C-alpha positions as CSV (number, residue, x, y, z in Angstrom):
1,M,-185.5,-56.4,59.4
2,P,-184.8,-58.5,56.3
3,A,-181.9,-57.8,54.3
4,A,-183.5,-57.4,51.2
5,L,-184.6,-54.0,51.9
6,I,-181.1,-52.4,52.9
7,S,-177.9,-54.0,53.4
8,T,-174.6,-53.3,54.9
9,A,-173.6,-53.2,51.7
10,D,-175.3,-50.7,50.3
11,A,-175.5,-48.6,53.1
12,K,-172.0,-48.8,53.0
13,T,-172.0,-47.6,48.9
14,H,-174.2,-44.6,49.6
15,L,-171.9,-43.3,52.1
16,R,-168.6,-44.3,49.9
17,V,-166.6,-46.4,52.2
18,Y,-164.8,-49.0,51.3
19,H,-162.8,-50.4,54.1
20,T,-164.6,-53.1,56.6
21,Q,-163.6,-50.9,59.8
22,D,-167.4,-49.6,60.5
23,D,-169.2,-52.2,59.8
24,A,-170.8,-53.7,62.1
25,Y,-171.6,-49.5,63.3
26,I,-172.9,-49.3,59.6
27,S,-175.2,-52.7,60.6
28,T,-176.2,-50.8,63.9
29,L,-177.0,-47.2,62.1
30,V,-179.5,-49.6,59.5
31,T,-181.6,-50.9,62.0
32,R,-181.9,-47.7,64.2
33,V,-183.2,-46.0,61.3
34,V,-185.6,-48.3,60.4
35,A,-186.6,-48.4,63.9
36,E,-186.8,-45.1,63.9
37,W,-188.8,-44.6,60.2
38,E,-191.3,-46.9,61.9
39,E,-191.8,-45.5,65.7
40,I,-192.5,-42.0,63.7
41,T,-194.3,-43.0,60.6
42,H,-196.1,-46.4,62.1
43,Y,-194.9,-47.8,58.4
44,P,-193.7,-51.3,58.8
45,L,-191.0,-51.7,56.2
46,A,-190.8,-55.6,57.6
47,P,-193.5,-57.9,58.3
48,T,-194.8,-57.5,61.4
49,D,-197.1,-59.1,63.7
50,C,-200.2,-56.6,65.3
51,V,-202.7,-56.8,67.4
52,Q,-206.0,-54.2,67.2
53,V,-208.6,-54.8,69.9
54,L,-211.7,-52.7,68.6
55,D,-214.5,-52.3,72.0
56,A,-217.3,-51.2,69.3
57,A,-218.1,-52.0,65.6
58,P,-216.4,-49.5,62.7
59,S,-219.0,-47.1,62.2
60,D,-218.9,-47.4,58.3
61,G,-217.7,-51.7,58.6
62,V,-214.1,-51.2,57.7
63,I,-211.6,-52.5,59.9
64,R,-208.2,-49.5,58.9
65,H,-205.0,-51.3,60.0
66,A,-203.8,-49.6,62.3
67,W,-200.1,-49.2,60.1
68,G,-200.1,-47.5,57.0
69,G,-197.8,-48.1,53.9
70,V,-199.2,-51.8,54.7
71,D,-199.1,-53.3,50.8
72,A,-199.5,-56.9,52.1
73,T,-200.9,-58.6,54.9
74,A,-201.1,-62.2,55.4
75,G,-202.0,-64.6,58.4
76,G,-205.3,-62.3,59.0
77,Q,-207.9,-63.5,62.1
78,V,-210.3,-62.5,64.0
79,E,-211.1,-63.9,67.6
80,Y,-214.7,-62.5,69.6
81,T,-218.0,-63.6,71.4
82,D,-221.0,-64.8,69.4
83,A,-224.5,-64.5,71.9
84,A,-224.3,-67.3,73.2
85,G,-220.6,-66.6,75.0
86,T,-219.0,-68.9,72.8
87,P,-215.5,-68.0,72.0
88,Q,-215.0,-68.3,68.4
89,L,-212.3,-67.8,65.6
90,V,-212.3,-66.4,61.9
91,V,-209.7,-66.6,59.5
92,V,-209.7,-63.5,57.4
93,A,-208.6,-64.9,53.7
94,T,-206.5,-62.8,51.5
95,D,-208.8,-61.8,49.3
96,Q,-211.0,-60.3,51.7
97,Y,-208.5,-57.3,52.2
98,R,-209.0,-54.0,50.1
99,T,-206.0,-52.4,49.3
100,L,-205.9,-48.3,48.8
101,Q,-203.5,-45.6,48.7
102,G,-200.7,-47.7,51.0
103,W,-204.2,-48.6,53.3
104,V,-205.2,-52.0,53.8
105,E,-208.7,-52.4,54.8
106,L,-211.0,-55.5,56.2
107,P,-214.5,-54.8,54.8
108,L,-217.0,-56.5,57.0
109,T,-220.4,-58.3,56.5
110,D,-223.2,-56.9,57.6
111,A,-223.7,-60.9,59.2
112,Q,-220.4,-60.2,60.3
113,L,-221.3,-56.8,62.4
114,A,-224.8,-58.7,64.1
115,A,-222.8,-61.3,64.7
116,W,-219.8,-60.8,66.9
117,L,-220.2,-59.1,70.5
118,Y,-217.5,-56.4,71.1
119,P,-214.4,-56.5,72.5
120,I,-213.2,-58.0,69.3
121,T,-209.4,-58.7,68.2
122,Y,-207.8,-58.8,65.7
123,T,-204.4,-59.9,64.8
124,Y,-202.3,-59.9,61.6
125,T,-198.5,-59.9,59.3
126,A,-198.2,-56.9,57.9
127,G,-196.0,-55.4,55.6
128,T,-194.9,-54.2,52.3
129,I,-193.7,-56.5,48.9
130,A,-191.4,-53.6,48.7
131,L,-189.3,-50.9,49.6
132,P,-189.7,-47.8,48.0
133,S,-187.1,-45.7,46.2
134,A,-188.2,-42.3,48.3
135,I,-188.0,-44.3,51.5
136,L,-185.2,-46.2,49.6
137,T,-183.4,-42.5,50.2
138,A,-184.3,-41.4,53.2
139,L,-182.8,-44.0,55.4
140,L,-180.2,-44.1,52.9
141,I,-179.9,-40.4,53.8
142,R,-180.3,-40.7,57.5
143,I,-177.5,-43.1,57.6
144,G,-175.6,-40.7,56.5
145,Y,-176.7,-38.1,59.2
146,L,-175.9,-40.6,61.7
147,Y,-172.2,-41.8,60.3
148,A,-171.6,-38.4,59.5
149,Y,-172.2,-36.7,62.9
150,R,-171.3,-38.9,65.6
151,G,-172.2,-36.4,68.2
152,D,-168.9,-34.9,68.4
153,D,-169.9,-31.6,65.7
154,P,-170.7,-28.6,68.3
155,S,-172.9,-27.6,65.0
156,P,-174.5,-30.5,63.2
157,P,-177.2,-29.6,60.2
158,D,-180.7,-29.5,61.2
159,E,-182.6,-32.8,61.0
160,R,-185.7,-30.7,58.7
161,A,-184.8,-32.8,55.3
162,W,-185.1,-36.3,58.1
163,L,-188.4,-34.8,59.2
164,R,-190.1,-33.8,55.6
165,L,-189.2,-37.2,54.5
166,T,-191.0,-39.0,57.2
167,A,-193.8,-36.4,57.7
168,R,-195.2,-38.0,53.9
169,Y,-195.5,-41.8,55.2
170,R,-197.1,-40.5,58.4
171,V,-200.1,-42.0,59.5
172,G,-202.9,-39.3,59.2
173,A,-200.4,-37.0,58.2
174,L,-201.8,-34.1,55.9
175,L,-199.6,-32.9,53.3
């Protein structure tokens, strides 16, 4: 995870920790919380290499990314076999992507839909340009929860706040 998204210093400021004894532990919590976020929501916080295999042409002619919340895509390419049985590679230009409410789509042309034999393999790098403040707040709240309740408290508070914050960004979430 790039340090620009959330650093150990940011987490320490949020936790009001002024010593260096827990720096390694807090750094581990930052990494753990980001991984937990991405696992629950499928919303990448750092550039992520993605691979999708499509067994059939999309019915509406649009490849939708498996990750939600993506506002930057780079390095896209499609590997397919043409009618003659020859493997082909198409590099996707950045301006071919369409971004709609945090989702990135790749509209296909009629010629592409007709020429490609399926399955195809679509690879790309996805990530966010800037971390939205609501997500930063959610991550810091989770880090604070894990820092305060290390398993030695017999009755820690429930995790409904974390679940509510992540629910907004889950792939396929209905709000």
